[in-house]
Structures are given as C-alpha cells and as structure tokens.
Backbone bond lengths (Angstrom), bond angles and torsions (degrees), N, CA, C in turn:
res aa  C-N    CA-C-N  psi(-1)  N-CA   C-N-CA  omega(-1)  CA-C   N-CA-C  phi
1 X - - - 1.436 - - 1.472 110.66 -
2 X 1.368 118.29 128.31 1.428 123.26 -176.83 1.500 112.14 -126.36
3 X 1.323 117.53 142.91 1.440 125.32 177.77 1.539 108.67 -123.82
4 X 1.304 117.95 123.14 1.442 124.62 177.00 1.539 110.98 -108.77
5 X 1.319 114.27 151.53 1.493 119.63 168.71 1.516 109.40 -96.32
6 X 1.296 114.70 121.98 1.477 122.72 -177.85 1.527 108.48 -91.50
7 X 1.353 115.73 78.99 1.471 118.04 -172.34 1.598 108.46 -167.26
8 X 1.289 117.19 155.82 1.463 117.87 177.69 1.508 110.70 -127.99
9 X 1.364 117.98 13.81 1.439 120.33 177.80 1.552 109.84 -79.65
10 X 1.320 114.36 124.57 1.482 120.59 -175.15 1.498 111.44 -54.35
11 X 1.324 116.07 -53.73 1.481 121.03 -176.69 1.464 113.25 -58.03
12 X 1.382 117.90 -43.40 1.424 120.64 -178.81 1.532 111.46 -70.85
13 X 1.282 117.52 -32.40 1.490 118.98 176.57 1.486 109.22 -65.46
14 X 1.380 119.60 -45.54 1.385 123.25 -176.02 1.597 108.28 -64.78
15 X 1.325 114.54 -43.22 1.475 118.07 179.40 1.506 112.66 -59.83
16 X 1.318 117.13 -48.31 1.449 120.77 -175.15 1.503 114.28 -73.02
17 X 1.283 116.88 -31.34 1.462 120.64 175.47 1.556 109.36 -66.65
18 X 1.320 116.45 -28.16 1.465 118.30 -176.55 1.534 114.50 -69.56
19 X 1.356 115.85 -18.43 1.486 117.74 -177.74 1.515 113.61 -128.80
20 X 1.334 118.03 -25.32 1.463 119.86 -175.11 1.517 113.57 -107.48
21 X 1.319 117.30 136.06 1.515 119.57 -179.68 1.525 111.05 -78.06
22 X 1.299 115.08 60.82 1.484 118.69 178.49 1.535 111.75 -69.48
23 X 1.323 117.14 150.37 1.435 122.60 176.15 1.496 113.52 -79.30
24 X 1.331 115.49 -26.53 1.462 120.19 -178.14 1.498 112.41 167.67
25 X 1.327 114.59 -158.73 1.466 121.26 -175.44 1.506 109.41 -129.36
26 X 1.361 115.79 136.53 1.490 117.58 172.07 1.492 108.33 -114.93
27 X 1.343 114.94 144.52 1.446 122.00 179.29 1.525 109.18 -130.06
28 X 1.350 115.95 164.23 1.476 122.43 172.26 1.445 107.85 -150.87
29 X 1.298 123.24 170.05 1.473 124.65 -178.48 1.521 112.88 -54.67
30 X 1.238 118.85 -40.13 1.531 121.79 178.90 1.496 109.85 -63.17
31 X 1.345 119.09 -44.34 1.459 121.99 -177.58 1.544 111.20 -68.70
32 X 1.308 118.24 -41.30 1.440 121.70 173.28 1.484 114.65 -61.34
33 X 1.330 118.60 -40.41 1.434 124.89 177.44 1.507 114.22 -58.85
34 X 1.296 114.71 -29.46 1.520 119.40 178.24 1.516 113.53 -67.71
35 X 1.287 115.56 -16.27 1.550 119.51 178.95 1.500 113.34 -84.78
36 X 1.320 117.08 8.55 1.471 122.08 170.13 1.560 116.56 60.93
37 X 1.323 110.36 66.28 1.461 119.17 175.65 1.509 116.06 58.20
38 X 1.287 117.08 42.84 1.489 119.51 174.32 1.544 107.46 -69.34
39 X 1.368 114.29 157.50 1.420 118.85 169.56 1.540 108.43 -67.52
40 X 1.308 117.41 115.65 1.473 121.79 -167.52 1.519 112.53 -53.15
41 X 1.298 117.42 -58.72 1.466 120.21 -173.08 1.520 113.03 -73.86
42 X 1.345 117.43 -32.88 1.478 118.30 172.31 1.473 111.31 -59.68
43 X 1.367 115.63 -43.63 1.494 120.48 179.88 1.536 111.58 -64.64
44 X 1.327 114.07 -44.48 1.464 117.36 -178.19 1.511 113.02 -65.64
45 X 1.366 114.23 -37.48 1.453 120.17 176.89 1.517 111.81 -65.01
46 X 1.294 118.05 -33.95 1.436 122.59 175.95 1.537 112.19 -67.65
47 X 1.343 113.84 -42.47 1.486 117.34 174.35 1.538 110.66 -62.82
48 X 1.252 114.96 -43.35 1.534 119.72 -178.97 1.514 109.37 -61.32
49 X 1.307 117.42 -39.39 1.482 123.11 179.78 1.528 109.40 -65.46
50 X 1.339 118.07 -38.30 1.454 122.31 179.84 1.529 108.87 -68.16
51 X 1.325 113.54 -37.63 1.508 117.78 -178.08 1.562 111.90 -74.86
52 X 1.364 114.20 -17.88 1.476 120.96 179.79 1.514 107.59 62.12
53 X 1.381 115.75 -151.28 1.440 119.40 -178.51 1.529 112.13 -99.69
54 X 1.316 115.26 7.32 1.479 119.90 -172.74 1.525 112.99 -100.20
55 X 1.347 118.31 -15.04 1.425 120.38 -175.86 1.571 109.97 -130.32
56 X 1.334 114.38 155.05 1.435 121.17 -173.32 1.537 114.71 -94.56
57 X 1.276 118.61 146.50 1.420 124.03 174.82 1.540 110.82 -121.35
58 X 1.315 117.42 127.61 1.467 125.30 179.75 1.529 109.38 -108.29
59 X 1.340 115.85 124.82 1.511 121.75 -175.51 1.513 105.80 -126.80
60 X 1.325 114.84 134.25 1.481 119.44 -176.77 1.536 114.13 -101.31
61 X 1.301 114.26 143.55 1.505 121.72 177.83 1.556 106.98 -72.71
62 X 1.297 117.02 158.60 1.491 119.88 177.45 1.555 110.77 -104.25
63 X 1.372 117.39 -34.07 1.433 121.18 -177.03 1.525 111.71 -69.46
64 X 1.335 113.78 158.90 1.480 121.51 -177.12 1.510 114.39 -111.93
65 X 1.334 119.32 -23.89 1.446 120.35 179.65 1.502 111.80 -89.89
66 X 1.347 114.86 154.42 1.491 121.77 -170.59 1.536 111.81 -53.73
67 X 1.322 117.50 -53.14 1.441 121.64 -173.43 1.538 112.21 -59.62
68 X 1.344 115.81 -41.76 1.427 123.19 -176.94 1.529 111.12 -70.38
69 X 1.381 113.58 -39.81 1.454 118.96 178.76 1.540 108.84 -61.91
70 X 1.301 117.86 -43.52 1.485 120.06 -178.45 1.537 107.77 -65.33
71 X 1.287 119.51 -41.63 1.483 122.27 -179.09 1.521 110.74 -63.58
72 X 1.340 116.15 -41.58 1.434 119.30 -178.94 1.551 110.92 -69.21
73 X 1.378 114.76 -37.53 1.450 116.71 178.38 1.534 111.39 -65.03
74 X 1.312 117.48 -36.43 1.458 120.09 179.28 1.546 109.93 -68.02
75 X 1.317 117.94 -37.75 1.459 119.51 178.93 1.522 110.33 -69.48
76 X 1.335 117.58 -42.69 1.518 120.90 177.90 1.471 108.95 -56.56
77 X 1.323 118.41 -50.02 1.441 120.39 -174.65 1.526 110.67 -69.58
78 X 1.288 117.48 -38.14 1.492 121.51 178.94 1.520 112.16 -59.89
79 X 1.298 117.06 -37.41 1.501 121.81 -179.49 1.520 111.31 -86.30
80 X 1.319 118.48 -43.98 1.461 121.48 -172.78 1.504 115.87 -94.22
81 X 1.348 116.43 -14.50 1.471 117.61 175.61 1.516 113.26 109.22
82 X 1.324 114.46 161.36 1.507 120.07 -174.90 1.513 111.74 -73.27
83 X 1.323 119.43 -9.60 1.467 121.16 -177.28 1.536 110.24 -92.49
84 X 1.384 118.81 -0.93 1.455 121.49 178.94 1.515 109.38 -70.74
85 X 1.359 112.87 151.57 1.460 120.61 176.57 1.556 105.52 -109.01
86 X 1.334 115.81 121.07 1.495 120.35 -174.76 1.546 107.82 -101.07
87 X 1.294 114.95 120.36 1.430 121.68 179.46 1.535 112.19 -85.84
88 X 1.270 113.97 129.20 1.468 121.85 -178.68 1.543 110.08 -131.71
89 X 1.331 119.41 123.95 1.468 120.96 177.22 1.512 110.43 -60.71
90 X 1.336 116.79 140.12 1.454 123.14 -177.90 1.509 112.78 -83.19
91 X 1.358 113.13 63.83 1.472 120.09 170.88 1.482 109.68 -96.00
92 X 1.355 118.16 -175.16 1.513 118.78 178.06 1.505 109.93 -61.49
93 X 1.379 117.19 -50.87 1.439 118.85 -178.82 1.574 109.95 -67.79
94 X 1.311 116.35 -32.15 1.440 121.91 178.14 1.487 112.76 -62.61
95 X 1.325 117.46 -47.72 1.458 123.71 177.75 1.521 111.09 -59.92
96 X 1.311 116.10 -43.22 1.432 121.13 176.31 1.517 112.86 -59.90
97 X 1.338 116.09 -41.55 1.465 119.83 177.51 1.481 110.79 -69.02
98 X 1.315 118.89 -44.36 1.436 122.27 177.24 1.516 112.40 -53.30
99 X 1.332 116.00 -45.77 1.483 121.49 179.95 1.493 110.65 -61.65
100 X 1.340 117.13 -43.48 1.487 120.57 -177.74 1.511 110.52 -69.33
101 X 1.313 116.02 -49.06 1.489 120.89 -173.27 1.525 111.68 -68.55
102 X 1.321 117.05 -38.01 1.470 119.44 -179.55 1.487 112.62 -65.46
103 X 1.388 115.50 -32.52 1.487 117.86 178.34 1.493 110.72 -75.45
104 X 1.365 119.56 -12.01 1.453 124.06 178.53 1.547 111.29 -105.80
105 X 1.316 115.06 24.42 1.472 117.81 173.78 1.531 119.50 84.36
106 X 1.267 119.30 1.88 1.464 123.43 176.34 1.511 112.04 -75.99
107 X 1.387 115.00 141.44 1.443 119.52 172.89 1.530 106.84 -88.37
108 X 1.316 115.84 119.79 1.457 121.00 -174.50 1.537 113.24 -116.11
109 X 1.304 116.68 134.44 1.460 122.84 172.01 1.489 107.03 -111.11
110 X 1.309 121.55 110.99 1.451 123.35 174.47 1.505 108.63 -76.25
111 X 1.343 115.92 131.23 1.445 119.09 -172.86 1.583 109.99 -128.65
112 X 1.343 111.73 174.20 1.464 119.39 -179.10 1.560 110.80 60.29
113 X 1.337 114.12 46.81 1.451 119.16 -178.78 1.500 112.09 -100.76
114 X 1.346 112.45 121.20 1.490 119.83 -176.39 1.536 114.43 -117.22
115 X 1.292 115.15 -7.44 1.510 120.98 -178.89 1.476 112.60 -130.84
116 X 1.308 116.66 157.06 1.457 120.68 177.61 1.497 110.58 -62.99
117 X 1.328 118.93 -40.82 1.472 118.41 -175.92 1.498 111.16 -72.16
118 X 1.310 121.63 -26.64 1.448 122.61 172.33 1.590 107.14 -59.24
119 X 1.333 114.05 -47.26 1.478 119.14 -178.52 1.513 109.67 -62.80
120 X 1.301 117.86 -42.33 1.479 123.71 -179.04 1.509 109.84 -60.25
121 X 1.329 115.46 -51.91 1.497 118.17 -178.76 1.518 111.24 -64.19
122 X 1.305 117.80 -37.52 1.481 120.11 177.81 1.560 111.13 -64.49
123 X 1.295 114.90 -43.68 1.498 118.73 178.13 1.496 111.54 -61.97
124 X 1.382 117.18 -45.56 1.437 121.71 -179.17 1.519 111.07 -67.52
125 X 1.367 118.28 -23.16 1.425 121.63 -179.11 1.574 112.15 -85.45
126 X 1.251 114.16 -5.48 1.487 119.88 173.49 1.521 118.02 104.19
127 X 1.343 114.85 11.47 1.486 117.59 -177.93 1.559 107.38 -66.84
128 X 1.364 112.67 140.90 1.498 120.91 179.12 1.490 109.57 -76.57
129 X 1.366 116.77 -36.12 1.489 121.04 179.63 1.527 106.56 -132.46
130 X 1.328 116.24 148.45 1.471 121.52 171.31 1.553 107.12 -125.16
131 X 1.372 114.48 119.79 1.372 121.59 -172.46 1.524 112.38 -94.73
132 X 1.336 113.84 108.92 1.483 121.55 -178.35 1.544 109.78 -91.89
133 X 1.323 116.28 124.81 1.492 122.38 -174.90 1.513 108.19 -85.87
134 X 1.321 116.64 86.35 1.470 123.20 -169.69 1.537 114.63 -58.17
135 X 1.301 117.40 -60.28 1.459 119.74 -173.73 1.512 111.99 -69.04
136 X 1.300 118.09 -32.01 1.485 121.84 -179.34 1.540 108.19 -70.45
137 X 1.325 118.58 -35.28 1.420 120.30 174.59 1.529 112.15 -65.05
138 X 1.365 115.50 -43.57 1.459 119.87 177.52 1.505 111.00 -61.67
139 X 1.314 119.00 -40.26 1.436 121.52 -178.18 1.510 112.95 -69.45
140 X 1.311 118.75 -15.84 1.493 124.08 176.21 1.502 112.82 -105.09
141 X 1.361 115.33 27.90 1.461 123.48 176.20 1.522 114.60 62.80
142 X 1.346 115.02 26.76 1.456 119.46 173.15 1.511 111.71 -101.46
143 X 1.305 117.14 176.86 1.468 124.07 176.01 1.490 111.28 -116.18
144 X 1.314 120.25 98.15 1.410 122.98 178.15 1.516 110.60 -60.42
145 X 1.352 116.10 -37.94 1.492 118.85 -178.31 1.541 108.69 -61.78
146 X 1.280 119.22 -42.13 1.455 122.18 -177.24 1.522 110.49 -65.77
147 X 1.314 116.81 -40.08 1.517 120.66 178.41 1.533 109.91 -64.77
148 X 1.344 115.67 -46.36 1.431 119.65 178.65 1.508 111.90 -60.97
149 X 1.360 115.69 -47.62 1.498 121.98 178.25 1.533 111.41 -55.83
150 X 1.343 116.97 -50.24 1.460 120.44 -179.64 1.532 111.86 -60.96
151 X 1.333 114.87 -46.08 1.492 116.43 -177.92 1.550 110.72 -66.27
152 X 1.352 117.43 -33.21 1.442 119.99 180.00 1.509 114.32 -62.01
153 X 1.337 119.15 -13.55 1.445 124.59 179.33 1.547 113.27 -89.80
154 X 1.342 114.65 -7.09 1.469 116.70 -179.86 1.520 109.87 -69.75
155 X 1.369 118.63 140.69 1.413 122.40 174.75 1.480 114.74 -52.58
156 X 1.360 117.27 -43.04 1.495 119.94 -178.12 1.535 113.20 -61.47
157 X 1.306 114.58 -28.90 1.466 120.76 -179.40 1.490 112.82 -87.67
158 X 1.350 116.02 -41.47 1.481 120.92 173.58 1.520 111.91 -55.05
159 X 1.337 114.93 -39.69 1.471 120.47 -178.80 1.519 112.70 -88.04
160 X 1.295 117.14 10.00 1.478 124.65 173.81 1.597 109.33 64.94
161 X 1.301 119.00 25.26 1.472 119.57 170.25 1.485 109.47 -73.10
162 X 1.313 116.62 -32.60 1.459 124.15 175.29 1.523 108.41 -135.07
163 X 1.351 115.15 139.32 1.413 119.96 178.92 1.506 112.18 -113.82
164 X 1.320 116.15 139.74 1.480 122.03 177.38 1.495 107.49 -79.39
165 X 1.334 116.09 118.69 1.454 122.53 177.36 1.504 109.07 -112.76
166 X 1.323 117.89 99.01 1.461 121.37 -177.34 1.522 108.87 -78.03
167 X 1.324 115.98 143.65 1.456 120.81 -174.81 1.557 107.50 -145.25
168 X 1.347 116.90 178.10 1.463 123.63 178.30 1.506 110.44 59.07
169 X 1.357 114.20 74.86 1.478 119.69 177.92 1.545 111.43 -113.50
170 X 1.310 114.52 153.68 1.498 118.98 174.54 1.513 113.09 -110.29
171 X 1.378 115.37 -18.79 1.460 117.36 -179.56 1.578 109.78 -154.78
172 X 1.331 114.74 173.89 1.438 117.60 -178.27 1.526 113.23 -72.15
173 X 1.305 117.89 -29.42 1.479 120.55 179.15 1.496 112.28 -59.97
174 X 1.298 116.29 -33.88 1.487 120.30 178.48 1.540 110.12 -70.43
175 X 1.312 116.91 -36.72 1.490 120.61 176.09 1.488 109.59 -62.63
176 X 1.315 117.59 -48.80 1.461 121.94 -179.81 1.546 109.73 -58.93
177 X 1.311 119.05 -44.50 1.453 125.09 179.73 1.551 108.57 -60.64
178 X 1.349 117.66 -43.77 1.433 118.68 -178.92 1.528 110.97 -62.33
179 X 1.319 118.98 -46.89 1.423 121.22 177.44 1.518 110.56 -61.82
180 X 1.298 120.09 -42.93 1.429 123.20 -173.61 1.540 110.19 -68.50
181 X 1.318 118.58 -23.58 1.462 123.16 179.07 1.518 114.14 -93.56
182 X 1.343 116.39 0.21 1.465 118.80 169.85 1.542 117.42 122.31
183 X 1.338 115.28 -0.52 1.464 117.22 174.99 1.518 111.27 -65.30
184 X 1.300 116.96 134.66 1.465 122.71 179.02 1.509 111.19 -88.57
185 X 1.336 115.99 -18.45 1.454 121.11 -178.40 1.536 111.02 -147.90
186 X 1.287 114.19 153.15 1.496 121.69 174.72 1.478 109.05 -137.82
187 X 1.331 119.20 141.36 1.425 123.61 172.15 1.527 111.32 -116.73
188 X 1.356 115.11 128.98 1.448 118.56 -168.64 1.536 108.91 -132.46
189 X 1.323 114.23 159.72 1.470 123.77 175.17 1.519 110.29 -68.88
190 X 1.303 114.66 164.26 1.446 121.16 176.21 1.564 111.74 -58.18
191 X 1.371 115.36 -40.73 1.454 122.62 -179.60 1.563 110.05 -61.95
192 X 1.351 117.67 -48.33 1.394 118.44 -178.40 1.535 112.55 -70.75
193 X 1.314 116.51 -34.77 1.455 119.71 177.64 1.540 110.65 -58.99
194 X 1.290 117.72 -43.92 1.429 122.07 -179.64 1.518 112.77 -73.25
195 X 1.399 116.29 -29.04 1.424 119.53 178.28 1.563 112.75 -68.74
196 X 1.351 114.47 -13.28 1.493 116.09 174.92 1.554 111.69 -60.27
197 X 1.347 115.24 -34.14 1.439 120.99 -175.20 1.503 114.32 -112.04
198 X 1.359 118.86 -18.72 1.425 120.47 177.93 1.530 111.54 -79.55
199 X 1.271 115.92 98.58 1.523 118.69 -176.43 1.486 109.15 -138.70
200 X 1.325 114.14 129.69 1.461 119.61 -176.11 1.552 112.08 -61.57
201 X 1.294 118.67 -29.02 1.461 121.31 178.29 1.475 110.96 -70.76
202 X 1.332 117.18 -38.72 1.450 121.55 176.32 1.551 110.54 -63.22
203 X 1.290 114.70 -45.81 1.465 121.14 -179.60 1.527 110.11 -61.46
204 X 1.318 117.29 -40.72 1.485 122.20 -179.65 1.533 110.58 -67.21
205 X 1.327 116.85 -37.29 1.461 121.36 179.50 1.508 110.21 -65.11
206 X 1.320 116.49 -43.95 1.457 123.30 -178.98 1.569 109.24 -62.28
207 X 1.310 114.59 -44.12 1.431 118.52 178.22 1.553 111.93 -60.13
208 X 1.335 114.26 -41.29 1.495 120.26 179.28 1.552 109.05 -62.21
209 X 1.329 117.42 -44.60 1.447 120.32 178.16 1.521 111.43 -56.89
210 X 1.354 113.79 -48.55 1.449 120.58 -177.91 1.552 112.25 -59.87
211 X 1.391 115.84 -45.45 1.417 120.37 -178.89 1.529 111.77 -65.62
212 X 1.308 119.26 -40.55 1.475 123.68 177.45 1.509 109.61 -61.39
213 X 1.318 117.68 -45.18 1.483 123.72 -177.30 1.545 108.70 -62.69
214 X 1.323 116.58 -49.23 1.434 121.05 -173.52 1.509 114.57 -66.42
215 X 1.355 114.45 -25.35 1.493 118.66 176.71 1.562 110.98 -62.91
216 X 1.316 116.81 -31.21 1.453 122.19 -178.84 1.528 112.68 -99.57
217 X 1.328 115.99 -45.49 1.494 119.51 -170.74 1.511 115.26 -108.21
218 X 1.357 116.37 -0.67 1.432 119.53 -177.52 1.529 114.75 62.19
219 X 1.268 118.57 -130.48 1.469 122.87 -177.17 1.511 115.22 -91.94
220 X 1.297 116.78 6.05 1.463 120.43 -179.48 1.548 109.74 -71.05
221 X 1.336 115.23 149.26 1.456 120.38 173.98 1.529 106.40 -124.20
222 X 1.289 116.45 178.01 1.484 121.60 -176.20 1.532 114.92 -54.16
223 X 1.327 113.73 -34.06 1.504 118.19 -179.20 1.537 111.66 -70.30
224 X 1.325 116.38 -14.76 1.455 118.78 178.07 1.514 115.97 -83.35
225 X 1.325 114.72 -4.94 1.459 118.41 -178.37 1.549 112.21 -99.99
C-alpha cells in the first residue's frame, strides 16, 4: 500500500515528509503551474533532492503527439535520472509512447485514465502505474470503484508488474474505497492527507486523557517520575 502527495510546493512537501510515511510525490502540469513560473527542472531537482533516494517522483509530459512525448520523456530522464517516473496520458499516441519507452527501460505512469480498457492497454504496454481519476469518473456518472476492482483482477496487476494508482479525490472516504477495491497506491492533496489524522473525535479523546491525568498529577509528565 502506497500513499503519494499530489503537490509540488517545496514547503508542503518538506512538512508532510516530516510526519507521514509517503511513498513519494506526484506532479502534473496543473500542479506545477501553481508554483508561479518556477524554473521547471531546477524545481523538480529540488523536490527530488528532498525525496532523496528513498521516495519516488512522478513527472508528466506536456506534449500530446507520439514523437514529442518520447523526446520529452528522454529529456526528463536525462536531467532527473533513471529512477524518475514519467507520467503519460493514456491516449492513442500516449499508449504508443508508453509501449516504446517501457521497452527501453523507462519507468512509466499512465495517467488520465477514465475507463477500464485504458487501464488494460496501459498495463499491457508496460506502465508501472496506472492513474485512475476517481472523483472525475464519479462526477461523470461512472463508477471508479468498479474500474479499480476490475483492473485489480488483471494478472499484470496481481503480480505487481503494474500498480493501480488512484487519484483525483474529494474526501477521505473515496481514498478508503479505492484501497478497499484493489488500488495499491493513492495520491492525495495536502488537505486530504492531513484530514487522515485531523479528527474532532481524536482531539476530544486526547483532551479527555489530559484532563483526567491533570486531576491527579497536575502538570507533571512522564519525565517527572
């Protein structure tokens, strides 16, 4: 089971790595654009340095035609290293590029997946991850859970040749459902990541513990004994 932070803000990445056992960071053109015209590769190299060699970074191509996708993938890997995961939308040209690049040693994450067959073709083409857009599917009268469940039965996914990476969430319940239906990984925003632990019931319980303790021991803590 893997949890990714779907964000490219340096401060938020540092903050969340400090407390959460995330597997890595996922980015896309929209996320990068929020950082206000940063130098792309300098910014990505800084993120990669923060992640060290223990966490994964996923970076998306911008181009849409096969030749340009392949060229961008080569540049991304040349600058960021062979351990980078290159995100490619699962279009006709995208699937062709995924097939070519995966046979040449690239780590590929197929993204913008809205149908089961997009996921099937991406897995068969050699993608290491397939990114299912959960909430967007639900908003278009589809069932993200059914797509994830069906894909999770594929031999390539059962044998971990390809992992289901669910994305595009609006709440924690959707994340739980994605995992429950077979996703091996989920990528979430900073807000949703923090909502995993920010719970009014947890806070109330901790306050109760503190009040009960202070009735007997006052301001002492364990180090005072």
